[in-house]
C-alpha positions as CSV (number, residue, x, y, z in Angstrom):
1,X,-70.0,-197.8,-88.1
2,X,-69.1,-199.4,-91.4
3,X,-67.7,-196.1,-92.7
4,X,-65.5,-195.7,-89.6
5,X,-64.1,-199.2,-90.1
6,X,-63.5,-198.5,-93.8
7,X,-61.7,-195.2,-93.1
8,X,-59.5,-196.9,-90.5
9,X,-58.5,-199.5,-93.1
10,X,-57.7,-196.9,-95.7
11,X,-55.7,-194.8,-93.2
12,X,-53.6,-197.8,-92.3
13,X,-52.6,-198.1,-96.0
14,X,-51.4,-194.6,-96.4
15,X,-48.4,-193.1,-94.6
16,X,-47.8,-189.3,-94.9
17,X,-44.2,-188.3,-94.0
18,X,-41.7,-185.6,-94.6
19,X,-38.7,-186.7,-96.7
20,X,-36.6,-186.2,-93.6
21,X,-38.6,-188.6,-91.5
22,X,-38.7,-191.2,-94.3
23,X,-35.0,-191.7,-94.3
24,X,-34.2,-195.4,-93.9
25,X,-37.7,-196.6,-94.7
26,X,-39.1,-198.2,-97.9
27,X,-42.5,-198.3,-99.4
28,X,-44.0,-200.1,-102.4
29,X,-45.3,-196.7,-103.8
30,X,-44.0,-193.3,-103.0
31,X,-45.7,-190.0,-104.1
32,X,-43.6,-186.8,-104.0
33,X,-46.1,-184.0,-104.4
34,X,-45.5,-180.5,-105.5
35,X,-41.9,-180.9,-106.6
36,X,-42.2,-177.9,-108.9
37,X,-42.6,-175.6,-105.9
38,X,-39.2,-176.4,-104.6
39,X,-37.0,-173.3,-104.7
40,X,-33.5,-174.5,-105.6
41,X,-31.2,-172.0,-104.0
42,X,-27.6,-172.1,-105.3
43,X,-26.1,-172.2,-101.7
44,X,-28.4,-175.1,-100.7
45,X,-28.5,-177.0,-104.1
46,X,-26.4,-180.0,-103.0
47,X,-28.4,-180.5,-99.8
48,X,-31.7,-180.1,-101.7
49,X,-30.7,-182.6,-104.4
50,X,-29.6,-185.1,-101.7
51,X,-32.9,-184.7,-99.9
52,X,-34.9,-185.2,-103.1
53,X,-32.7,-188.3,-103.8
54,X,-33.7,-189.7,-100.4
55,X,-37.4,-189.2,-101.2
56,X,-37.1,-190.8,-104.6
57,X,-35.2,-193.8,-103.4
58,X,-37.8,-194.8,-100.7
59,X,-39.9,-196.4,-103.5
60,X,-39.5,-200.1,-104.0
61,X,-41.9,-200.4,-107.0
62,X,-43.5,-197.1,-108.0
63,X,-42.5,-193.5,-107.8
64,X,-45.0,-190.7,-108.7
65,X,-43.7,-187.2,-108.8
66,X,-46.2,-184.3,-109.3
67,X,-45.8,-180.7,-110.2
68,X,-48.3,-178.0,-110.8
69,X,-46.1,-176.3,-113.4
70,X,-42.9,-176.4,-115.3
71,X,-39.7,-175.2,-113.8
72,X,-36.1,-175.7,-115.0
73,X,-35.9,-178.6,-112.6
74,X,-39.0,-180.4,-113.7
75,X,-38.2,-180.0,-117.3
76,X,-34.7,-181.4,-116.7
77,X,-36.2,-184.3,-114.7
78,X,-38.5,-185.1,-117.6
79,X,-35.6,-185.0,-120.0
80,X,-33.6,-187.5,-117.8
81,X,-36.6,-189.9,-117.5
82,X,-38.2,-189.7,-120.9
83,X,-37.1,-192.3,-123.5
């Protein structure tokens, strides 16, 4: 019973959403997982960048972006953020 109570508490602290469904919401911490897997297609580039912007701007305090490998996009992102 204690385990169930603990799991309910933990689950109430974590919200898993698509970027589309997060529009208009804010969270203290946002995790964008697997960004390196995004296929940036030239015809859809503007829309994809806008969508990523929406996801990134949901964070009020902390933003964590993960990628399993380097892509041109992730390398450029590191260049923009690194001091």
